C-alpha positions as YAML, in Angstrom:
chain: A
units: angstrom
residues:
- id: 1
  name: UNK
  ca: [9.03, 8.88, 10.64]
- id: 2
  name: UNK
  ca: [12.01, 6.49, 9.55]
- id: 3
  name: UNK
  ca: [10.75, 3.20, 8.06]
- id: 4
  name: UNK
  ca: [13.44, 0.15, 7.22]
- id: 5
  name: UNK
  ca: [13.29, -2.26, 5.21]
- id: 6
  name: UNK
  ca: [10.97, -5.03, 6.88]
- id: 7
  name: UNK
  ca: [6.97, -5.72, 7.28]
- id: 8
  name: UNK
  ca: [6.53, -2.90, 10.26]
- id: 9
  name: UNK
  ca: [8.96, -1.20, 9.80]
- id: 10
  name: UNK
  ca: [11.32, 0.75, 11.82]
- id: 11
  name: UNK
  ca: [10.47, 4.82, 13.61]
- id: 12
  name: UNK
  ca: [12.43, 7.68, 15.00]
- id: 13
  name: UNK
  ca: [12.91, 10.92, 14.08]
- id: 14
  name: UNK
  ca: [16.50, 12.20, 12.76]
- id: 15
  name: UNK
  ca: [17.54, 15.37, 14.45]
- id: 16
  name: UNK
  ca: [20.20, 16.96, 12.58]
- id: 17
  name: UNK
  ca: [21.63, 20.49, 13.25]
- id: 18
  name: UNK
  ca: [20.00, 22.97, 10.18]
- id: 19
  name: UNK
  ca: [23.17, 24.52, 9.55]
- id: 20
  name: UNK
  ca: [24.04, 21.37, 7.10]
- id: 21
  name: UNK
  ca: [21.13, 22.64, 4.65]
- id: 22
  name: UNK
  ca: [22.98, 24.15, 2.39]
- id: 23
  name: UNK
  ca: [25.61, 21.86, 1.54]
- id: 24
  name: UNK
  ca: [23.22, 18.81, 1.31]
- id: 25
  name: UNK
  ca: [20.57, 19.92, -0.52]
- id: 26
  name: UNK
  ca: [23.35, 21.49, -3.02]
- id: 27
  name: UNK
  ca: [25.24, 17.77, -3.67]
- id: 28
  name: UNK
  ca: [10.93, 11.78, -5.36]
- id: 29
  name: UNK
  ca: [1.36, -5.12, -9.48]
- id: 30
  name: UNK
  ca: [0.32, -1.63, -7.51]
- id: 31
  name: UNK
  ca: [-1.84, 1.15, -9.29]
- id: 32
  name: UNK
  ca: [0.16, 4.58, -10.09]
- id: 33
  name: UNK
  ca: [-1.45, 6.32, -6.46]
- id: 34
  name: UNK
  ca: [-4.14, 9.00, -7.09]
- id: 35
  name: UNK
  ca: [-3.71, 12.63, -6.59]
- id: 36
  name: UNK
  ca: [-1.45, 14.58, -9.01]
- id: 37
  name: UNK
  ca: [-0.08, 12.70, -11.05]
- id: 38
  name: UNK
  ca: [1.06, 13.15, -15.27]
- id: 39
  name: UNK
  ca: [1.83, 16.42, -17.04]
- id: 40
  name: UNK
  ca: [-1.00, 16.95, -19.86]
- id: 41
  name: UNK
  ca: [-0.58, 19.04, -22.44]
- id: 42
  name: UNK
  ca: [2.94, 19.56, -22.75]
- id: 43
  name: UNK
  ca: [5.87, 17.89, -24.58]
- id: 44
  name: UNK
  ca: [8.72, 15.74, -24.42]
- id: 45
  name: UNK
  ca: [11.33, 17.44, -21.86]
- id: 46
  name: UNK
  ca: [14.43, 15.39, -23.11]
- id: 47
  name: UNK
  ca: [17.59, 15.11, -21.21]
- id: 48
  name: UNK
  ca: [17.90, 18.42, -19.73]
- id: 49
  name: UNK
  ca: [16.62, 17.15, -16.13]
- id: 50
  name: UNK
  ca: [18.82, 14.40, -15.09]
- id: 51
  name: UNK
  ca: [17.97, 14.67, -11.26]
- id: 52
  name: UNK
  ca: [14.69, 13.88, -11.86]
- id: 53
  name: UNK
  ca: [13.81, 9.94, -10.36]
- id: 54
  name: UNK
  ca: [11.26, 7.49, -11.23]
- id: 55
  name: UNK
  ca: [10.18, 5.54, -8.32]
- id: 56
  name: UNK
  ca: [9.31, 1.82, -8.72]
- id: 57
  name: UNK
  ca: [7.59, -0.48, -6.72]
- id: 58
  name: UNK
  ca: [7.79, -4.69, -7.18]
- id: 59
  name: UNK
  ca: [4.10, -6.07, -7.04]
- id: 60
  name: UNK
  ca: [3.86, -9.62, -5.94]
- id: 61
  name: UNK
  ca: [4.95, -11.16, -9.00]
- id: 62
  name: UNK
  ca: [8.24, -9.31, -8.79]
- id: 63
  name: UNK
  ca: [7.64, -6.92, -11.80]
- id: 64
  name: UNK
  ca: [8.78, -3.39, -10.71]
- id: 65
  name: UNK
  ca: [6.17, -0.87, -11.87]
- id: 66
  name: UNK
  ca: [6.15, 2.87, -12.14]
- id: 67
  name: UNK
  ca: [5.04, 4.18, -8.88]
- id: 68
  name: UNK
  ca: [5.78, 8.39, -8.67]
- id: 69
  name: UNK
  ca: [8.25, 10.77, -9.49]
- id: 70
  name: UNK
  ca: [11.10, 11.90, -7.12]
- id: 71
  name: UNK
  ca: [14.63, 14.00, -7.06]
- id: 72
  name: UNK
  ca: [17.96, 13.63, -6.73]
- id: 73
  name: UNK
  ca: [18.50, 16.02, -3.54]
- id: 74
  name: UNK
  ca: [21.55, 14.01, -2.63]
- id: 75
  name: UNK
  ca: [23.98, 11.65, -3.70]
- id: 76
  name: UNK
  ca: [22.45, 8.73, -1.19]
- id: 77
  name: UNK
  ca: [18.56, 10.53, -1.19]
- id: 78
  name: UNK
  ca: [15.74, 11.01, -3.56]
- id: 79
  name: UNK
  ca: [12.94, 13.45, -2.30]
- id: 80
  name: UNK
  ca: [9.21, 12.49, -3.45]
- id: 81
  name: UNK
  ca: [5.26, 12.76, -1.84]
- id: 82
  name: UNK
  ca: [4.82, 11.22, 0.91]
- id: 83
  name: UNK
  ca: [1.69, 9.44, -0.34]
- id: 84
  name: UNK
  ca: [3.73, 7.89, -3.07]
- id: 85
  name: UNK
  ca: [5.17, 5.41, -0.27]
- id: 86
  name: UNK
  ca: [2.12, 5.32, 1.66]
- id: 87
  name: UNK
  ca: [-0.17, 2.38, 1.50]
- id: 88
  name: UNK
  ca: [-3.50, 1.84, 4.34]
- id: 89
  name: UNK
  ca: [-1.96, 4.93, 6.39]
- id: 90
  name: UNK
  ca: [1.37, 2.79, 6.67]
- id: 91
  name: UNK
  ca: [4.72, 3.13, 4.75]
- id: 92
  name: UNK
  ca: [5.09, 0.94, 2.03]
- id: 93
  name: UNK
  ca: [8.37, -1.72, 2.70]
- id: 94
  name: UNK
  ca: [11.47, 0.15, 1.50]
- id: 95
  name: UNK
  ca: [13.13, -3.21, -0.12]
- id: 96
  name: UNK
  ca: [9.86, -3.16, -2.53]
- id: 97
  name: UNK
  ca: [11.14, 0.58, -3.92]
- id: 98
  name: UNK
  ca: [13.76, 1.45, -6.50]
- id: 99
  name: UNK
  ca: [14.94, 4.40, -8.30]
- id: 100
  name: UNK
  ca: [16.20, 5.49, -11.47]
- id: 101
  name: UNK
  ca: [17.58, 8.54, -11.93]
- id: 102
  name: UNK
  ca: [19.39, 10.09, -14.77]
- id: 103
  name: UNK
  ca: [16.90, 9.33, -17.57]
- id: 104
  name: UNK
  ca: [14.34, 10.57, -19.46]
- id: 105
  name: UNK
  ca: [13.46, 6.94, -20.38]
- id: 106
  name: UNK
  ca: [11.55, 5.82, -17.48]
- id: 107
  name: UNK
  ca: [12.17, 2.74, -18.19]
- id: 108
  name: UNK
  ca: [16.16, 2.27, -19.29]
- id: 109
  name: UNK
  ca: [19.20, 3.77, -19.13]
- id: 110
  name: UNK
  ca: [20.68, 6.66, -16.29]
- id: 111
  name: UNK
  ca: [21.33, 4.78, -12.70]
- id: 112
  name: UNK
  ca: [19.49, 2.56, -10.74]
- id: 113
  name: UNK
  ca: [19.22, 1.89, -6.89]
- id: 114
  name: UNK
  ca: [17.74, 0.20, -4.19]
- id: 115
  name: UNK
  ca: [15.93, 1.82, -1.18]
- id: 116
  name: UNK
  ca: [17.05, 1.12, 2.34]
- id: 117
  name: UNK
  ca: [14.92, 3.76, 4.15]
- id: 118
  name: UNK
  ca: [11.51, 5.45, 4.07]
- id: 119
  name: UNK
  ca: [11.42, 8.78, 5.94]
- id: 120
  name: UNK
  ca: [7.74, 10.15, 5.68]
- id: 121
  name: UNK
  ca: [7.62, 13.76, 6.75]
- id: 122
  name: UNK
  ca: [6.57, 13.82, 10.17]
- id: 123
  name: UNK
  ca: [3.83, 16.43, 10.40]
- id: 124
  name: UNK
  ca: [2.19, 14.75, 7.63]
- id: 125
  name: UNK
  ca: [-1.51, 13.96, 6.71]
- id: 126
  name: UNK
  ca: [-2.97, 11.48, 4.47]
- id: 127
  name: UNK
  ca: [-6.25, 13.38, 4.92]
- id: 128
  name: UNK
  ca: [-5.42, 16.80, 4.30]
- id: 129
  name: UNK
  ca: [-2.06, 15.83, 2.24]
- id: 130
  name: UNK
  ca: [-0.29, 18.16, 4.58]
- id: 131
  name: UNK
  ca: [3.68, 17.90, 4.63]
- id: 132
  name: UNK
  ca: [3.07, 15.95, 1.95]
- id: 133
  name: UNK
  ca: [6.62, 14.61, 1.34]
- id: 134
  name: UNK
  ca: [9.11, 11.75, 2.08]
- id: 135
  name: UNK
  ca: [12.69, 11.39, 1.43]
- id: 136
  name: UNK
  ca: [14.35, 7.67, -0.03]
- id: 137
  name: UNK
  ca: [17.28, 6.86, 1.66]
- id: 138
  name: UNK
  ca: [19.52, 4.72, -1.34]
- id: 139
  name: UNK
  ca: [21.28, 1.91, -1.02]
- id: 140
  name: UNK
  ca: [24.06, 3.28, -3.36]
- id: 141
  name: UNK
  ca: [25.36, 7.02, -4.05]
- id: 142
  name: UNK
  ca: [24.98, 8.07, -7.31]
- id: 143
  name: UNK
  ca: [26.70, 10.07, -9.26]
- id: 144
  name: UNK
  ca: [24.69, 11.94, -11.26]
- id: 145
  name: UNK
  ca: [24.48, 16.33, -10.09]
- id: 146
  name: UNK
  ca: [21.37, 16.75, -7.54]
- id: 147
  name: UNK
  ca: [19.00, 19.20, -7.93]
- id: 148
  name: UNK
  ca: [19.72, 22.55, -6.77]
- id: 149
  name: UNK
  ca: [17.01, 23.71, -3.99]
- id: 150
  name: UNK
  ca: [15.41, 27.16, -4.47]
- id: 151
  name: UNK
  ca: [16.28, 29.32, -1.34]
- id: 152
  name: UNK
  ca: [13.09, 32.00, -1.87]
- id: 153
  name: UNK
  ca: [9.59, 30.91, -1.71]
- id: 154
  name: UNK
  ca: [7.29, 30.61, -4.01]
- id: 155
  name: UNK
  ca: [5.68, 34.32, -5.15]
- id: 156
  name: UNK
  ca: [2.34, 34.42, -6.96]
- id: 157
  name: UNK
  ca: [3.17, 35.24, -10.84]
- id: 158
  name: UNK
  ca: [6.72, 32.93, -10.75]
- id: 159
  name: UNK
  ca: [6.50, 31.06, -13.32]
- id: 160
  name: UNK
  ca: [7.45, 27.39, -12.53]
- id: 161
  name: UNK
  ca: [7.54, 23.85, -14.83]
- id: 162
  name: UNK
  ca: [6.17, 20.83, -13.94]
- id: 163
  name: UNK
  ca: [8.19, 17.53, -15.37]
- id: 164
  name: UNK
  ca: [6.95, 13.82, -14.80]
- id: 165
  name: UNK
  ca: [5.97, 10.56, -16.42]
- id: 166
  name: UNK
  ca: [2.43, 10.68, -15.49]
- id: 167
  name: UNK
  ca: [-0.54, 9.61, -17.98]
- id: 168
  name: UNK
  ca: [-1.16, 12.40, -20.71]
- id: 169
  name: UNK
  ca: [-5.01, 12.47, -19.81]
- id: 170
  name: UNK
  ca: [-7.32, 10.40, -17.35]
- id: 171
  name: UNK
  ca: [-8.35, 8.01, -20.76]
- id: 172
  name: UNK
  ca: [-4.96, 6.48, -20.94]
- id: 173
  name: UNK
  ca: [-4.46, 3.37, -19.37]
- id: 174
  name: UNK
  ca: [-0.51, 3.24, -20.74]
- id: 175
  name: UNK
  ca: [2.25, 5.78, -19.33]
- id: 176
  name: UNK
  ca: [4.56, 7.16, -21.28]
- id: 177
  name: UNK
  ca: [8.02, 6.35, -21.58]
- id: 178
  name: UNK
  ca: [9.85, 9.76, -22.02]
- id: 179
  name: UNK
  ca: [9.87, 12.05, -19.74]
- id: 180
  name: UNK
  ca: [7.84, 15.31, -20.33]
- id: 181
  name: UNK
  ca: [7.74, 18.66, -19.11]
- id: 182
  name: UNK
  ca: [4.55, 21.38, -18.83]
- id: 183
  name: UNK
  ca: [4.89, 25.14, -17.98]
- id: 184
  name: UNK
  ca: [2.43, 27.18, -15.41]
- id: 185
  name: UNK
  ca: [1.99, 29.67, -12.90]
- id: 186
  name: UNK
  ca: [2.37, 30.00, -9.42]
- id: 187
  name: UNK
  ca: [-1.23, 31.51, -8.35]
- id: 188
  name: UNK
  ca: [-2.23, 33.74, -5.21]
- id: 189
  name: UNK
  ca: [-3.77, 31.45, -2.93]
- id: 190
  name: UNK
  ca: [-7.04, 32.96, -2.84]
- id: 191
  name: UNK
  ca: [-7.54, 32.66, -6.58]
- id: 192
  name: UNK
  ca: [-6.89, 29.52, -6.68]
- id: 193
  name: UNK
  ca: [-9.36, 28.51, -4.41]
- id: 194
  name: UNK
  ca: [-12.04, 30.80, -5.50]
- id: 195
  name: UNK
  ca: [-15.69, 28.87, -6.20]
- id: 196
  name: UNK
  ca: [-14.00, 25.44, -4.30]
- id: 197
  name: UNK
  ca: [-14.51, 23.91, -1.55]
- id: 198
  name: UNK
  ca: [-10.87, 23.02, -0.86]
- id: 199
  name: UNK
  ca: [-8.41, 24.63, 1.36]
- id: 200
  name: UNK
  ca: [-4.86, 24.40, 1.18]
- id: 201
  name: UNK
  ca: [-2.29, 23.71, 4.56]
- id: 202
  name: UNK
  ca: [0.75, 25.66, 5.77]
- id: 203
  name: UNK
  ca: [3.56, 25.62, 3.47]
- id: 204
  name: UNK
  ca: [1.55, 24.60, 0.28]
- id: 205
  name: UNK
  ca: [1.40, 26.96, -2.63]
- id: 206
  name: UNK
  ca: [-1.20, 26.87, -6.07]
- id: 207
  name: UNK
  ca: [-0.06, 26.82, -9.60]
- id: 208
  name: UNK
  ca: [-2.53, 27.11, -12.43]
- id: 209
  name: UNK
  ca: [-1.81, 25.51, -15.64]
- id: 210
  name: UNK
  ca: [-3.24, 27.32, -19.24]
- id: 211
  name: UNK
  ca: [-6.94, 25.31, -19.78]
- id: 212
  name: UNK
  ca: [-5.64, 21.74, -20.55]
- id: 213
  name: UNK
  ca: [-2.33, 21.33, -19.33]
- id: 214
  name: UNK
  ca: [-0.80, 19.80, -15.80]
- id: 215
  name: UNK
  ca: [-0.49, 17.03, -13.60]
- id: 216
  name: UNK
  ca: [-2.24, 13.18, -13.71]
- id: 217
  name: UNK
  ca: [-1.74, 10.86, -12.42]
- id: 218
  name: UNK
  ca: [1.75, 9.20, -12.24]
- id: 219
  name: UNK
  ca: [3.44, 12.32, -11.72]
- id: 220
  name: UNK
  ca: [2.81, 12.79, -7.82]
- id: 221
  name: UNK
  ca: [6.09, 12.97, -6.27]
- id: 222
  name: UNK
  ca: [8.04, 14.70, -9.37]
- id: 223
  name: UNK
  ca: [9.76, 18.14, -8.37]
- id: 224
  name: UNK
  ca: [7.91, 21.53, -9.45]
- id: 225
  name: UNK
  ca: [11.25, 23.84, -10.68]
- id: 226
  name: UNK
  ca: [11.67, 27.48, -11.05]
- id: 227
  name: UNK
  ca: [14.69, 28.76, -13.21]
- id: 228
  name: UNK
  ca: [17.25, 31.13, -11.45]
- id: 229
  name: UNK
  ca: [20.53, 31.90, -11.69]
- id: 230
  name: UNK
  ca: [21.05, 30.23, -14.59]
- id: 231
  name: UNK
  ca: [19.73, 26.73, -13.60]
- id: 232
  name: UNK
  ca: [16.87, 25.17, -12.48]
- id: 233
  name: UNK
  ca: [16.19, 25.21, -9.37]
- id: 234
  name: UNK
  ca: [13.23, 22.65, -6.84]
- id: 235
  name: UNK
  ca: [10.61, 25.01, -5.30]
- id: 236
  name: UNK
  ca: [8.19, 22.59, -4.98]
- id: 237
  name: UNK
  ca: [6.85, 18.85, -4.92]
- id: 238
  name: UNK
  ca: [3.48, 17.86, -7.20]
- id: 239
  name: UNK
  ca: [1.08, 16.58, -4.91]
- id: 240
  name: UNK
  ca: [-2.49, 17.07, -5.96]
- id: 241
  name: UNK
  ca: [-5.14, 19.36, -7.66]
- id: 242
  name: UNK
  ca: [-7.48, 21.15, -6.13]
- id: 243
  name: UNK
  ca: [-10.91, 18.84, -5.63]
- id: 244
  name: UNK
  ca: [-9.55, 16.44, -8.06]
- id: 245
  name: UNK
  ca: [-11.79, 13.29, -8.29]
- id: 246
  name: UNK
  ca: [-9.83, 11.17, -10.91]
- id: 247
  name: UNK
  ca: [-12.86, 10.06, -12.18]
- id: 248
  name: UNK
  ca: [-14.98, 12.94, -12.73]
- id: 249
  name: UNK
  ca: [-12.07, 15.79, -13.19]
- id: 250
  name: UNK
  ca: [-10.31, 15.99, -16.47]
- id: 251
  name: UNK
  ca: [-6.32, 16.08, -15.76]
- id: 252
  name: UNK
  ca: [-5.35, 19.82, -16.15]
- id: 253
  name: UNK
  ca: [-8.66, 21.35, -15.47]
- id: 254
  name: UNK
  ca: [-7.80, 22.48, -11.78]
- id: 255
  name: UNK
  ca: [-5.25, 24.10, -10.15]
- id: 256
  name: UNK
  ca: [-2.19, 21.89, -8.46]
- id: 257
  name: UNK
  ca: [-0.94, 21.97, -5.11]
- id: 258
  name: UNK
  ca: [2.64, 21.26, -4.26]
- id: 259
  name: UNK
  ca: [3.95, 21.80, -0.26]
- id: 260
  name: UNK
  ca: [6.87, 24.27, -1.02]
- id: 261
  name: UNK
  ca: [10.52, 23.27, -0.61]
- id: 262
  name: UNK
  ca: [12.14, 26.33, 1.00]
- id: 263
  name: UNK
  ca: [9.32, 26.27, 3.61]
- id: 264
  name: UNK
  ca: [10.51, 22.93, 4.31]
- id: 265
  name: UNK
  ca: [14.17, 23.30, 3.98]
- id: 266
  name: UNK
  ca: [15.06, 22.40, 7.37]
- id: 267
  name: UNK
  ca: [13.55, 19.29, 7.80]
- id: 268
  name: UNK
  ca: [15.14, 17.87, 4.66]
- id: 269
  name: UNK
  ca: [18.44, 18.85, 5.95]
- id: 270
  name: UNK
  ca: [17.63, 17.45, 9.16]
- id: 271
  name: UNK
  ca: [17.08, 14.15, 7.21]
- id: 272
  name: UNK
  ca: [19.95, 14.17, 4.56]
- id: 273
  name: UNK
  ca: [22.59, 15.56, 7.26]
- id: 274
  name: UNK
  ca: [22.44, 12.56, 8.96]
- id: 275
  name: UNK
  ca: [23.56, 10.62, 5.93]
...
């Protein structure tokens, strides 16, 4: 689904040859949406992740506030979580969204761009968070180097890294200005779901934190990274925690769930190949 500026938006599917995948991917006052949100129990990330994007939303008063994270996947495209750009099941007006890329400080530095179009994964389900992905078409090309995609699917035992600007605990009322990171591990589905009533949808994978380490509200849409061949590659998008009730469960207490970038690589290429 594609949504452009305007109250209702415009919708159409965007077919494109999947052969463009390698090239295209080489070149994420309204409250922060609930879900997996901030990096809890980690540390300051510094400037090693210039492709990480802060996605902001303009409120009725005109002020831009942090909405979610994202990642620059091409010069004019940011990948984020679908639930970050939906409200009441409908896409937020693209003209109200903004992006900052290239600075570990979400409030200043780097490069800023507006959003021309919001493309929600056509298989996304708000109820189950299946295919919780969206792509934002920027109003100008940004000079930062995009994140490289992971090509191999996540495997239990893989070391992965979360980065984001989410809350540091459920009790926080102010988001950190500095990007933070935390390390975690891909977990087998059966181990991840043991003792819960939750489930995973096709293309999802689990990553289990050390106690007190993980994501919180405000981290949604931010990249999950795996270090391969001497560089960080994006393997997932922070989406949610298992059975997470933010009022009852402390951030970082439960495994996180992310859609797999390699699983959805064809859709990403189809969309960003259109330009």
